[in-house]
KEKE-3310 file (N, C-alpha, C; in steps of 0.2 Angstrom, whole numbers, plus 5000, padded with zeros to 4 digits):
npx = (5194:5200:5210:5210:5207:5214:5213:5223:5225:5222:5231:5239:5234:5225:5211:5199:5192:5178:5163:5153:5138:5123:5112:5096:5093:5087:5091:5089:5093:5105:5117:5118:5117:5129:5138:5138:5141:5154:5158:5158:5169:5170:5179:5177:5164:5148:5140:5130:5125:5110:5106:5102:5108:5118:5122:5120:5128:5141:5140:5140:5153:5160:5158:5163:5176:5185:5197:5188:5187:5180:5166:5156:5145:5139:5125:5114:5107:5115:5125:5140:5155:5153:5143:5147:5158:5152:5142:5148:5155:5143:5142:5153:5151:5139:5144:5153:5164:5183:5189:5183:5187:5184:5176:5163:5157:5135:5131:5130:5120:5116:5106:5109:5121:5133:5144:5158:5159:5158:5166:5180:5177:5180:5193:5200:5197:5203:5214:5218:5220:5203:5197:5203:5203:5197:5180:5170:5151:5141:5146:5148:5160:5160:5157:5167:5177:5177:5178:5191:5199:5194:5201:5212:5212:5212:5195:5199:5188:5177:5160:5148:5132:5134:5135:5131:5121:5122:5137:5146:5159:5164:5164:5171:5183:5190:5190:5202:5213:5212:5216:5207:5198:5185:5169:5157:5137:5125:5128:5122:5112:5098:5097:5092:5101:5101:5090:5094:5096:5111:5117:5114:5117:5134:5133:5128:5139:5151:5148:5141:5131:5119:5124:5137:5144:5142:5148:5160:5166:5165:5176:5183:5186:5193:5187:5179:5165:5152:5141:5124:5115:5106:5106:5113:5117:5119:5125:5139:5139:5138:5153:5159:5171:5183:5189:5191:5191:5182:5182:5188:5176:5167:5166:5165:5155:5148:5150:5142:5129:5128:5120:5114:5103:5102:5101:5098:5096:5092:5098:5112:5111:5103:5099:5092)
npy = (5671:5675:5668:5657:5643:5645:5643:5637:5646:5644:5655:5662:5666:5665:5662:5661:5649:5647:5657:5670:5666:5674:5673:5676:5685:5701:5715:5730:5720:5715:5722:5723:5709:5705:5714:5707:5696:5697:5702:5693:5684:5680:5680:5684:5683:5679:5686:5692:5698:5696:5690:5705:5711:5719:5731:5732:5721:5727:5741:5732:5728:5739:5745:5738:5741:5732:5720:5708:5695:5695:5692:5690:5686:5689:5687:5681:5691:5700:5693:5687:5696:5711:5714:5706:5713:5727:5724:5718:5731:5738:5729:5732:5748:5746:5738:5747:5745:5745:5733:5717:5705:5689:5683:5676:5669:5663:5655:5640:5645:5637:5636:5648:5650:5658:5658:5652:5667:5676:5671:5675:5689:5691:5686:5694:5706:5702:5703:5715:5719:5724:5715:5701:5687:5676:5666:5652:5646:5634:5624:5609:5597:5596:5608:5615:5611:5615:5630:5630:5627:5631:5646:5645:5648:5643:5642:5649:5643:5635:5635:5624:5615:5607:5594:5581:5573:5574:5577:5575:5568:5564:5577:5582:5580:5582:5595:5595:5587:5599:5607:5617:5626:5620:5627:5624:5625:5628:5621:5614:5607:5613:5613:5600:5589:5593:5586:5570:5556:5552:5560:5566:5558:5558:5569:5572:5561:5569:5581:5590:5602:5593:5603:5609:5598:5594:5607:5605:5591:5596:5605:5598:5591:5600:5607:5625:5634:5639:5643:5651:5663:5672:5675:5681:5671:5659:5660:5663:5648:5644:5645:5639:5629:5624:5620:5603:5587:5576:5557:5542:5533:5543:5549:5539:5536:5545:5547:5537:5545:5548:5552:5545:5555:5566:5581:5597:5609:5616:5607:5611:5607:5612:5625:5635)
npz = (3983:3970:3967:3956:3943:3925:3909:3894:3880:3862:3855:3860:3872:3890:3899:3912:3921:3926:3924:3924:3917:3908:3905:3897:3906:3911:3903:3911:3925:3922:3926:3940:3947:3937:3947:3960:3953:3953:3965:3970:3967:3954:3938:3921:3911:3903:3889:3874:3858:3856:3866:3874:3884:3885:3888:3901:3906:3904:3910:3926:3923:3922:3933:3945:3942:3938:3930:3919:3912:3896:3889:3869:3859:3842:3830:3819:3813:3809:3802:3788:3780:3777:3786:3799:3804:3806:3815:3825:3828:3834:3847:3853:3858:3863:3876:3879:3884:3884:3880:3872:3878:3871:3856:3850:3833:3835:3831:3819:3807:3799:3786:3781:3779:3779:3788:3786:3778:3792:3800:3795:3793:3808:3808:3805:3814:3823:3818:3818:3830:3838:3843:3857:3858:3846:3843:3844:3844:3845:3836:3825:3822:3808:3804:3812:3805:3790:3790:3796:3786:3774:3778:3786:3803:3817:3828:3845:3857:3858:3860:3868:3869:3884:3897:3912:3908:3894:3887:3875:3869:3856:3852:3861:3859:3848:3846:3858:3851:3840:3848:3855:3866:3876:3879:3891:3892:3896:3911:3920:3913:3914:3926:3926:3933:3950:3953:3949:3956:3955:3957:3968:3975:3975:3977:3995:3997:3997:4004:3999:3985:3973:3962:3963:3962:3949:3941:3945:3940:3928:3927:3934:3920:3911:3904:3901:3909:3910:3921:3924:3937:3947:3960:3971:3982:3978:3966:3973:3980:3969:3963:3972:3972:3970:3981:3983:3977:3962:3964:3955:3955:3959:3949:3934:3938:3933:3923:3916:3913:3902:3888:3871:3865:3875:3873:3876:3869:3855:3837:3831:3819:3811:3819:3813)
capx = (5192:5205:5214:5206:5210:5215:5215:5228:5220:5228:5231:5243:5232:5224:5204:5196:5189:5173:5164:5147:5136:5119:5107:5088:5094:5084:5096:5091:5094:5113:5121:5118:5120:5135:5141:5137:5147:5163:5161:5159:5173:5171:5182:5174:5156:5149:5134:5127:5121:5104:5101:5098:5110:5126:5122:5121:5135:5146:5137:5140:5161:5162:5154:5168:5186:5189:5199:5183:5189:5170:5165:5149:5143:5136:5118:5114:5105:5125:5130:5142:5160:5154:5141:5148:5162:5146:5138:5156:5155:5138:5142:5158:5152:5133:5147:5154:5172:5186:5190:5180:5190:5185:5169:5160:5148:5134:5127:5132:5116:5120:5104:5112:5129:5137:5146:5163:5162:5159:5169:5184:5178:5181:5198:5201:5194:5209:5222:5218:5219:5200:5196:5210:5201:5190:5179:5161:5148:5136:5149:5150:5166:5158:5156:5176:5183:5177:5185:5197:5199:5195:5203:5219:5212:5209:5197:5203:5186:5169:5156:5142:5130:5137:5131:5132:5118:5125:5143:5149:5164:5169:5166:5178:5191:5190:5193:5207:5216:5214:5217:5201:5191:5175:5165:5151:5134:5121:5132:5121:5107:5095:5093:5093:5108:5099:5085:5096:5098:5114:5123:5114:5121:5137:5132:5133:5145:5158:5148:5144:5125:5123:5125:5144:5146:5142:5152:5169:5165:5169:5184:5190:5185:5196:5182:5176:5160:5147:5131:5119:5111:5103:5105:5118:5120:5119:5130:5141:5140:5142:5160:5165:5170:5191:5191:5186:5189:5177:5185:5187:5171:5162:5170:5164:5145:5142:5150:5136:5125:5127:5115:5117:5098:5102:5103:5093:5093:5095:5103:5115:5116:5096:5096:5091)
capy = (5666:5676:5659:5650:5639:5646:5637:5642:5646:5642:5661:5662:5669:5663:5662:5661:5641:5649:5663:5670:5669:5683:5673:5678:5691:5707:5722:5733:5717:5712:5727:5721:5702:5705:5719:5701:5690:5700:5704:5684:5682:5676:5684:5682:5684:5678:5690:5690:5702:5691:5692:5709:5714:5720:5735:5729:5718:5731:5743:5729:5728:5747:5747:5736:5741:5724:5717:5706:5692:5695:5685:5691:5685:5691:5685:5677:5695:5703:5688:5692:5702:5717:5714:5705:5719:5730:5720:5717:5736:5740:5727:5735:5753:5743:5739:5752:5744:5746:5729:5714:5695:5684:5685:5672:5666:5663:5647:5643:5645:5630:5637:5655:5648:5665:5656:5657:5675:5681:5670:5679:5693:5692:5685:5703:5710:5699:5705:5724:5720:5723:5707:5698:5684:5674:5657:5650:5642:5627:5622:5603:5596:5596:5618:5617:5608:5621:5639:5629:5624:5641:5651:5644:5651:5637:5645:5647:5643:5631:5638:5620:5614:5603:5592:5578:5568:5573:5573:5578:5565:5566:5583:5587:5574:5585:5600:5593:5587:5606:5615:5622:5625:5618:5630:5622:5630:5625:5616:5608:5603:5616:5610:5595:5588:5593:5579:5564:5550:5549:5567:5568:5555:5559:5574:5568:5559:5576:5585:5597:5599:5591:5608:5610:5591:5594:5612:5601:5588:5601:5608:5594:5589:5603:5614:5629:5634:5650:5644:5655:5662:5678:5674:5679:5664:5653:5662:5658:5641:5640:5648:5636:5619:5622:5613:5599:5583:5570:5552:5537:5532:5546:5551:5531:5535:5553:5545:5535:5548:5552:5549:5548:5560:5568:5586:5600:5616:5614:5605:5615:5605:5614:5628:5640)
capz = (3974:3963:3964:3952:3935:3920:3905:3890:3871:3857:3849:3868:3880:3894:3899:3919:3917:3931:3925:3924:3910:3909:3896:3898:3913:3910:3905:3918:3932:3924:3930:3948:3946:3938:3951:3963:3954:3953:3973:3971:3965:3945:3936:3918:3910:3895:3887:3867:3856:3855:3875:3877:3891:3884:3891:3908:3908:3900:3919:3930:3924:3922:3940:3949:3939:3939:3922:3919:3906:3893:3880:3871:3851:3834:3830:3813:3808:3806:3796:3782:3782:3780:3792:3806:3807:3809:3822:3830:3832:3838:3853:3857:3860:3870:3880:3883:3889:3879:3877:3871:3879:3864:3853:3846:3830:3840:3829:3813:3804:3791:3780:3781:3774:3779:3794:3784:3777:3796:3804:3791:3798:3816:3808:3802:3820:3828:3819:3820:3837:3841:3848:3856:3856:3843:3843:3839:3847:3845:3827:3826:3818:3802:3801:3811:3798:3787:3795:3797:3780:3773:3783:3791:3808:3820:3832:3852:3859:3853:3867:3865:3875:3888:3904:3913:3903:3883:3887:3870:3872:3851:3845:3863:3856:3841:3852:3861:3846:3837:3854:3854:3873:3876:3885:3894:3892:3900:3913:3924:3912:3912:3934:3930:3940:3956:3955:3946:3959:3952:3958:3972:3978:3975:3982:3998:4001:3998:4007:3993:3982:3966:3957:3966:3959:3940:3941:3950:3937:3919:3927:3931:3912:3907:3901:3902:3911:3913:3924:3926:3943:3949:3967:3976:3988:3973:3963:3978:3980:3961:3961:3979:3967:3970:3986:3986:3970:3963:3964:3952:3956:3953:3938:3932:3940:3930:3915:3913:3912:3894:3885:3864:3867:3877:3870:3879:3866:3847:3836:3827:3812:3809:3819:3808)
cpx = (5196:5209:5214:5207:5207:5215:5217:5224:5222:5231:5235:5239:5228:5215:5203:5192:5181:5170:5155:5142:5126:5112:5100:5088:5091:5090:5096:5092:5101:5117:5123:5120:5128:5143:5140:5143:5151:5164:5161:5166:5175:5174:5182:5165:5155:5140:5133:5125:5113:5100:5100:5101:5117:5125:5124:5127:5139:5147:5143:5148:5164:5161:5159:5174:5188:5192:5197:5184:5179:5171:5157:5151:5139:5130:5118:5110:5111:5128:5134:5147:5161:5149:5141:5152:5157:5142:5141:5154:5149:5141:5147:5156:5144:5138:5152:5161:5177:5192:5186:5187:5192:5178:5168:5155:5143:5132:5130:5128:5116:5115:5107:5117:5133:5142:5152:5166:5161:5163:5179:5183:5184:5189:5203:5200:5199:5214:5222:5218:5210:5198:5204:5210:5196:5185:5175:5158:5145:5137:5151:5154:5164:5159:5166:5178:5182:5179:5189:5202:5200:5200:5212:5220:5207:5205:5197:5196:5178:5165:5150:5139:5132:5134:5131:5128:5116:5133:5150:5156:5167:5169:5172:5183:5196:5196:5199:5212:5218:5216:5214:5197:5188:5173:5159:5145:5128:5122:5125:5111:5102:5089:5091:5094:5102:5091:5089:5099:5108:5121:5121:5115:5128:5140:5134:5135:5152:5151:5145:5135:5123:5125:5133:5145:5149:5146:5157:5170:5170:5174:5187:5192:5190:5191:5180:5170:5157:5142:5131:5117:5109:5105:5110:5121:5122:5124:5140:5145:5144:5150:5166:5165:5178:5193:5190:5189:5184:5185:5186:5179:5165:5162:5164:5156:5145:5144:5144:5128:5124:5121:5114:5110:5098:5103:5096:5091:5092:5099:5106:5115:5109:5094:5096:5087)
cpy = (5671:5671:5657:5650:5645:5641:5643:5643:5645:5647:5664:5665:5664:5664:5659:5655:5642:5653:5665:5671:5671:5679:5673:5683:5696:5711:5727:5729:5716:5716:5723:5713:5704:5706:5711:5698:5691:5698:5695:5679:5679:5683:5684:5682:5685:5682:5687:5695:5703:5693:5698:5714:5716:5725:5736:5725:5722:5736:5739:5730:5733:5747:5744:5737:5739:5722:5712:5703:5692:5695:5691:5690:5689:5686:5684:5685:5701:5697:5688:5695:5706:5720:5713:5713:5725:5727:5719:5728:5739:5734:5730:5743:5748:5741:5744:5751:5746:5739:5724:5706:5693:5686:5680:5671:5664:5654:5645:5645:5643:5636:5646:5654:5656:5662:5657:5664:5679:5677:5675:5686:5694:5689:5695:5707:5708:5703:5714:5722:5722:5721:5702:5692:5680:5665:5657:5648:5639:5626:5615:5601:5598:5604:5620:5616:5613:5626:5637:5629:5629:5645:5650:5645:5648:5643:5645:5642:5639:5630:5629:5618:5607:5598:5586:5570:5572:5581:5577:5574:5566:5572:5586:5585:5579:5591:5599:5592:5594:5613:5622:5621:5622:5622:5628:5627:5627:5619:5610:5607:5606:5614:5602:5588:5588:5587:5573:5562:5550:5553:5567:5563:5554:5566:5575:5565:5564:5583:5594:5597:5597:5598:5608:5604:5593:5599:5607:5598:5594:5603:5605:5589:5593:5607:5617:5630:5640:5646:5648:5656:5671:5681:5675:5674:5659:5657:5661:5652:5639:5640:5643:5629:5620:5618:5608:5593:5578:5565:5550:5536:5535:5548:5543:5533:5542:5550:5542:5538:5550:5549:5550:5557:5564:5577:5590:5607:5612:5611:5611:5613:5608:5619:5633:5651)
cpz = (3969:3961:3959:3943:3932:3913:3897:3883:3866:3852:3857:3872:3885:3896:3907:3916:3918:3925:3922:3918:3913:3904:3901:3904:3910:3910:3910:3925:3931:3927:3936:3950:3944:3943:3957:3964:3957:3961:3972:3970:3957:3942:3926:3917:3904:3894:3879:3864:3858:3862:3876:3881:3890:3888:3898:3910:3908:3911:3922:3931:3927:3931:3945:3947:3941:3932:3926:3912:3902:3887:3876:3861:3848:3833:3824:3808:3802:3803:3792:3784:3785:3786:3798:3810:3810:3813:3827:3833:3838:3848:3858:3861:3863:3875:3883:3886:3882:3879:3878:3871:3873:3864:3848:3839:3834:3839:3821:3807:3798:3785:3777:3776:3775:3787:3791:3784:3786:3800:3798:3795:3807:3817:3808:3810:3824:3826:3817:3826:3841:3847:3849:3854:3848:3842:3839:3843:3844:3837:3828:3821:3812:3799:3805:3807:3792:3786:3792:3792:3776:3773:3785:3798:3813:3826:3842:3857:3854:3860:3863:3873:3878:3896:3906:3907:3892:3886:3878:3869:3862:3848:3853:3863:3852:3843:3855:3855:3838:3841:3855:3861:3871:3880:3885:3896:3891:3906:3916:3920:3914:3920:3932:3934:3945:3957:3954:3955:3961:3958:3965:3977:3981:3980:3991:4002:4002:4001:4003:3988:3976:3962:3956:3965:3953:3939:3942:3942:3929:3922:3930:3923:3910:3904:3906:3906:3913:3917:3924:3933:3943:3955:3972:3982:3984:3969:3970:3981:3974:3958:3967:3979:3968:3975:3990:3977:3966:3964:3960:3950:3955:3948:3932:3934:3935:3922:3910:3911:3907:3890:3877:3862:3868:3877:3874:3873:3861:3843:3833:3820:3806:3813:3815:3811)
residu = (MET:THR:ASP:GLN:PRO:THR:LEU:SER:LEU:ASN:ASP:GLY:ARG:THR:MET:PRO:GLN:ILE:GLY:LEU:GLY:VAL:TYR:GLN:ILE:PRO:ASP:ALA:ASP:THR:SER:GLY:VAL:VAL:GLN:ALA:ALA:ILE:ASP:ALA:GLY:TYR:ARG:ALA:VAL:ASP:THR:ALA:ALA:ILE:TYR:GLY:ASN:GLU:GLY:GLY:THR:GLY:LYS:GLY:VAL:ARG:ALA:ARG:ASP:GLU:THR:ILE:PHE:VAL:THR:SER:LYS:LEU:TRP:ARG:ASP:ASP:TYR:GLY:TYR:ASP:ALA:ALA:LEU:LYS:GLY:PHE:ASP:ARG:SER:PHE:ALA:THR:LEU:GLY:LEU:ASP:TRP:ILE:ASP:LEU:TYR:LEU:LEU:HIS:TRP:PRO:PHE:VAL:GLU:GLN:ASP:LEU:PHE:VAL:GLU:SER:TRP:LYS:ALA:LEU:VAL:ARG:LEU:GLN:LYS:GLU:GLY:ARG:VAL:LYS:SER:ILE:GLY:VAL:SER:ASN:PHE:THR:MET:ASP:HIS:LEU:GLU:ARG:ILE:ILE:HIS:ASP:THR:GLY:VAL:VAL:PRO:ALA:VAL:ASN:GLN:ILE:GLU:LEU:HIS:PRO:GLY:PHE:GLN:GLN:VAL:GLU:LEU:ARG:GLY:PHE:HIS:ASP:GLU:ASN:LYS:ILE:VAL:THR:THR:SER:TRP:SER:PRO:LEU:GLY:GLN:GLY:LYS:ALA:MET:ASP:ASP:ALA:VAL:LEU:VAL:ARG:ILE:ALA:GLU:LYS:HIS:GLY:ARG:THR:PRO:ALA:GLN:ILE:VAL:LEU:ARG:TRP:HIS:ILE:GLU:ALA:GLY:LEU:ALA:VAL:ILE:PRO:LYS:SER:THR:LYS:PRO:GLU:ARG:LEU:ALA:GLU:ASN:ILE:ALA:ILE:PHE:ASP:PHE:ALA:LEU:ASP:GLU:GLU:ASP:GLU:ARG:ALA:ILE:ALA:LYS:LEU:ASP:ARG:ARG:ASP:GLY:ARG:ILE:GLY:PRO:ASP:PRO:ARG:SER:PHE:ALA)
# end
């Protein structure tokens, strides 16, 4: 499973197209889950300061002595130029690794209006070589345009809610124009894909699970994806998606599942 696709970043680096998301996994359990994921073939893990499990994430990576692509994110309590630098230092220390591959602003937090200053801090961290790549999460086109205009630095990644019920076609088009990699969080729509009749039918056609169909859809769309699971059998299932392909009929059927009101998580334009 080490022969997995990677995506090219606009800073010249690459990242694995599939990784493990550890949102809502208790810190005490995270090390074991990360180790199981690495054993299953994952080469990327996505955590965040607010998840409270950066320590367990780092411990799990160290236990396997593998070169794993590690992503973490800055929370609103550490927004602002100086505060962001200190927030990064805390995450770096908590992870206990010699590297962070990708560091993101977790949300724009528009009421706070500190995301531009925070982005400037991330730009400095990258220039100093303290983090390899920088990006954002949950940014709209307006937020992206603002930080690009004010700093001249285009994020390498925007991690957003994206699943068959909420496909974010317009935002993905903007990403493509600006060479920003789209990473999908909640890629399975919080499990709703498991019961969707269209996805169940496609899964039966290919002899796969609905989850595998959806994750394969993300991969074929050129998206990075970070499904979460704590179960070894599900970890293995989620990454066993590189030996089949969807056809045009499948793609058309999944495209029809998109809904303008399909958002499950918070709206970045108002989330405080």
